[in-house]
C-alpha positions as CSV (number, residue, x, y, z in Angstrom):
1,M,-22.5,100.2,50.5
2,T,-25.7,100.6,48.4
3,Q,-26.8,103.4,46.4
4,E,-29.8,103.7,48.8
5,R,-27.8,103.6,51.9
6,W,-25.3,106.2,50.2
7,N,-28.3,108.7,48.9
8,S,-29.8,108.7,53.1
9,F,-26.0,110.7,53.8
10,S,-26.0,114.4,53.8
11,R,-23.8,116.1,51.1
12,Q,-21.2,116.8,53.7
13,E,-21.5,113.6,55.1
14,Q,-20.8,112.0,51.6
15,I,-18.2,114.2,51.1
16,G,-16.3,113.7,54.5
17,H,-16.3,109.9,53.4
18,I,-14.9,110.6,50.3
19,G,-12.1,112.7,52.2
20,S,-11.5,110.0,54.7
21,E,-10.4,107.8,52.2
22,L,-8.2,110.2,50.8
23,L,-6.7,110.8,54.2
24,R,-6.2,106.9,54.8
25,A,-4.5,106.7,51.7
26,N,-2.1,109.5,52.7
27,N,-1.4,107.6,55.5
28,F,0.0,104.6,53.9
29,C,1.7,105.9,51.0
30,D,4.5,103.6,51.4
31,K,2.1,100.8,51.5
32,E,0.9,101.2,47.6
33,E,-1.5,98.0,48.1
34,I,-3.4,99.8,51.0
35,S,-3.6,103.2,49.6
36,K,-4.5,101.9,46.4
37,N,-7.2,100.4,48.5
38,C,-8.1,103.3,49.5
39,I,-8.4,105.3,46.3
40,E,-10.9,102.1,45.1
41,R,-12.8,102.6,48.0
42,A,-13.0,106.8,47.2
43,L,-14.0,105.8,43.7
44,K,-16.3,103.6,44.6
45,L,-18.0,106.1,46.5
46,A,-17.4,109.2,44.6
47,S,-19.7,106.8,42.0
48,L,-22.2,106.8,44.2
49,T,-22.4,110.4,44.8
50,L,-23.2,110.9,40.9
51,G,-25.8,108.7,41.5
52,D,-27.3,110.3,43.9
53,N,-30.0,113.3,42.9
54,K,-29.1,115.4,46.0
55,W,-25.8,116.2,43.7
56,K,-27.7,117.5,40.3
57,G,-26.5,120.3,38.9
58,K,-23.3,119.5,40.3
59,S,-22.1,116.5,38.5
60,R,-19.0,118.6,36.9
61,Y,-17.7,118.5,39.9
62,L,-18.6,115.5,41.1
63,M,-16.7,114.2,37.4
64,L,-13.2,116.5,38.1
65,L,-13.1,114.7,41.3
66,Y,-14.0,111.7,39.9
67,M,-11.3,112.1,37.2
68,E,-8.5,113.0,40.0
69,L,-9.1,109.6,42.0
70,A,-8.8,108.0,38.8
71,K,-5.4,109.2,38.2
72,M,-4.5,108.4,41.7
73,Y,-5.0,105.1,41.2
74,I,-3.1,104.3,38.1
75,G,-0.4,106.3,39.9
76,E,-0.5,109.4,37.9
77,N,-1.3,111.5,40.9
78,K,-0.3,110.9,44.5
79,N,-0.7,114.5,46.1
80,Y,-3.7,112.8,48.5
81,L,-3.7,115.9,50.8
82,Q,-4.0,118.4,47.9
83,L,-7.4,116.8,46.4
84,F,-8.5,116.2,50.2
85,R,-7.9,120.1,50.7
86,S,-10.0,121.0,47.5
87,L,-13.3,119.2,48.8
């Protein structure tokens, strides 16, 4: 996904795509490699979201989301649904 393409989505759509990856990770929580790939995609989407000017002034919220996703990626947190519900 390019930054330009990502920027064409609304804020709600962007969060929805990140949330979809969290739900996929939860659905495949018994298959570590697949769930890790989902979190990796969510991290990439969160990074693209940080680069979108629509989120100017909300970067603190996005950085917290990114940090939680990073914790999930390295295995410190596996509570995908809790993070999804906080979106």
